[in-house]
N, C-alpha and C positions, 0 to 999 in steps of 0.2 A: 306712777306719779301719785304723791300723797297730798290731800287737801285737808287743812286743819280748820279752815273758816269758810263760811258760805261765800264771802266776797272773793276768796281765792278761786273758787269754782267759777264764779261769774266772770272774773278777769280772764280765766282760762277759756271760757266759752266765747268771750268777745274776740279772742285772738286765734281761736282754733275752730275746727269743725265740731259743733256741739255733739255730734253723734259719737265722737271719739272719747267722750267722758268715761273715765275708768269705771268698770262694773265691779260689783262686790258680791262674793259668794254667800253673804249673809244679809243681802239687801232687805229681805222681808223681815228678818229678826230685828234689824236695826230700827225699822219703821213701825213694827207692829208687835203686839204680845202674842205668845203662843195660842192663847184662846181666840184672838181675833183672826189669826191665820187659819186656824181650824174652821172658823165660821165662814171665811171666804171660800175655802175649798169645799165646804158643805154646799154652798150656793153653786159652785162650779159643777159639782157632780150630782146635784139634785135632779131627779126625774130622768136620769140617763145612765146607762151602763158604759157608754163610750163617748165621753166628752170631747168636744173639739175646742182647742185652746190656741189663742194667738199670743205671741210676745212681740211687742214693738221695740225696736232698738236693742236687739239681743246681743250686739257686739260679737265677741268671740265665743259666746255660749256659756259663759260663767253662770249667769243668772238663769239660763235655760235649764241647767243642771239642778238648780234649786227647785224649779217647778216640777221637774221629773222626780226629785226626791220626795216632795210632798204628795204627789200622786201615788207613789208606791207606798208611802206611809199610810195612806187611806185605803190601801188594797185595790186601787184602780189600775188594772193592767191593760185594759182595752181602751186606748185613747189615741187621739191624734194631736200632736203638738207642733204648731207651725211657728217657727221663730224667724224673724226677718230684720234686716238692717239695710241701710243705704251705702254702707262702707264695704266695698268689694273684698278687700283683704281680710276684714273681720268675718265676713260671711264665709269665705273660703276656709278660714280657720275653724269656724263652727261646724261646717260641713264635715271636715275631717274628724272632728271630735265625735260626731253622732252617726257616722257612716254605717255603723253596724246595727243601728236600731231603726227599722222602717217605720216606727210610730212617730219619729221626730223628723220633720222636714225643715230645712233651712233655705230661705229664699232671699234674693236681692230684691228688696221692695221698700218703698217709702211708707211712712206711717199712715198716710191718708189714701194710699192706693189700694182700696179694697173693692174696686168696681166689679171684679170677677167673683166676689163672694156673695152668695144668696142672702136675702133678708132673713133675719131671725134664725140663723143657722149656727151661731157660735155660743159656746157655754162660758167663756171667760176670756178676758184680754188683760195682759199684764204689761207694764212698762216700768222698768226700774231706773231711777235717777237720770231720766232723759227728758220726758215730756214736761215735767214741771219746770226745769230750767228753760226749756223751749218756750213755755207760756210766759215765764218771767221776762225773757228777752223780748217777747212781743208786746206785753202789756206795759212794762216799765221802761225798757230801753227803746221802745218804739221801732224795733227792727222789723224788716219786711218779712215776717213769718206768718202771713195770714193763713197758711195751711192748717193752723191749729183749729180753725172753724171746721174745715173739712174733716180733720181727724175726729173731732167729737161727733160730728154728724154721721160720719161713716161708721164709727164704732157703735153708736146707738142704733144704727140701721141693721147691722149684722148680728148684734147680740140678741139672744132669746130673752123673753120677758123674765125679769127677776134675776138676770145674770149680771156679774160684776165687771166693771172696768177698774182695774187696780193700778193706781199711779203712786209711786213712792219717790221721796227725795230726802236723803239722809234720814232724819227722824220724823219726817212729815208724811203721814199717810193720807191719801185722797182717794176714797173708794166711792164709785158711782154705780148705782143699780138701775138697770133698764126698767122704766115704769111708763108704759104707754098711756096711763091715765093722765099723765102730765101733758097737756096740749101745747107743746112747744116743739120747735125744730129739733131741739136736743133734749129728749125726754128722759132725764136722769134724776134720781133722787140721791141725796148724799147719805152715806152710811157713816155713822159717827164712831170713831175708833180710838180716840185719844183721851188722855186723863181728864181733860176739861170738858169732854162730851160735846164738842162743837168743832166746826171746821176753821176756827179762828187761826190755828197754827198755819194753815195753808194761806189764808187771806193775809196774815201778817207777813208771810214770806214774800207775797207779791208786793206788800207795802215796803218791805225790806229796810228796816231801821238797823243799822250796824253800830258798833261801838263809836262813841263820839270822842274824838281826841284832838280836834282842831276847829278853828273858827269857821273855816270855809264850809265844812260839812254841817256845822250847826246852822249857818245861814241858809244852806240848802233845805234843811228840815223846816226852818222857820218859813221859808218861801212856800213850802208845801202845806202850811196851815198849822204846824205844831207850835205849841207854846211851852215855856219852861215853868214848872210849878216847883216852888221851893219853900224853905222854912220861914221866909219873911212874909208870906201870904200876899205878896205884891208882885205882879208879873214883871214889871220893869226892874225893880230892885233885885228880884230873883235872877233875872237874865243877866244883870251886871255881875252879880257874884258868881254865877255859873261860868261866865266868860273868863272871869279872873282865875278860876280853877284850870280852865283849858290853857290859858296863857302860862300857867306854871307847869304844864306838861301832864296834867292829870287826864285819865281816860275813864269815861262812864259807859258801861255796857248795858244794853236793854235786857230786862229779865227774859223776854221771849227768845232773844238771841242766845243767851246763856243756856236756856233749857234746850233749844234746838241743837246746840253744839255739844250736848252731853254733860254739861256741868251738873253736879249734885248740889242739893240745898240743905242747909242746917237751920232749923228754926231758932228764933231768938231765945237766949237763956243767959244766965249769969256768966257762963263760960264764954259766950260770944259777946259779952258786954251789951246785951240787948239788941244786937244787930242780927238780921237774917244774912247768913253767909252762903256764898256759892263757891264751889271749888272744883278743880279738875287737875289730874296729874298729867303733865305734858313733859315728855322727855325726862321722866323720873323726878320732876320737880312740881310742887303744887302751885297752880295758878289760882289765887284766892281773891275774891271780891266781896265787899259788904254793901248791904242796902243803904244807899245814901239818902239824904233828905230831899233829893231832887227827882223829878219824874217828867216825862214828856206827856203832853195832853193834846188830843185832837178830837173834838166832839165829845162823845161819851167814853172814848178810849183813853185810858191812862197807862203808861208804860213806866214801871219803876226802873230806876237807873242804879247800877251797882258800880261803886268806885273800886278801882284796882288797888290791891294792897301792895304797898312798897316793900320790897324784899331787901333786907340789909345785906350788904356785901362785905 
């Protein structure tokens, strides 16, 4: 199954077992740069010749193979990699895949079930494209997934000092480092690995502003405290004109959403007629959007909105 938009994945999660989300064999490369991946594996292998690594939500073992590949790239041959999932059929598939390598163990286990693992014994924990949607469903959709607290508490308990918990979701990296100097139940510090040098992409994912193309969704955003900022410098008049665009069938996409979905950006020039352009090739055709005069504002946060370019038929 292919997912082109974040909301496609969310809709899939609401109708399906979240653990069955498709895994990708390049999940690390999608979320992180080669330099930051190297940095993560430096942390995993620091002060040990035989790292112990866990992977939550391994699925059929596609992403497990990626961890294996990076360990060998760094010349680490003596390790133990424990991959686990709650889906029995996927676990059975992963077991058959790694049955010839006794360094890789595949288990039927939930993400928060680490009670048999000693404190400060693990060198790294990975979860690809599973735990962040899981957190999204808990925080935003208010689903009964309170196990996320147990997951973070348990991973912080079993990790050694200075070792990483690596969560990825599409292009969003969320890397937490065990730091016992933080006097909290969940003693993690955030490692910054994205181009804006902040964890804003993850926080914005939880806020989840998707393209605006109808009045109902606009009203939902307004109820959450957002306002429309536009060229008239008057919130009431800007809102009226923005609604008029929506009634004409126009779509405005948030800049964060475009960036997260892999759109590229072209800076303003005479060629772009002074607009900042975003674009992505989808099914061999360009999907183009230009920076409009409108943005969403909530507190100190301003999200620039891009208007979809009409394609002549």
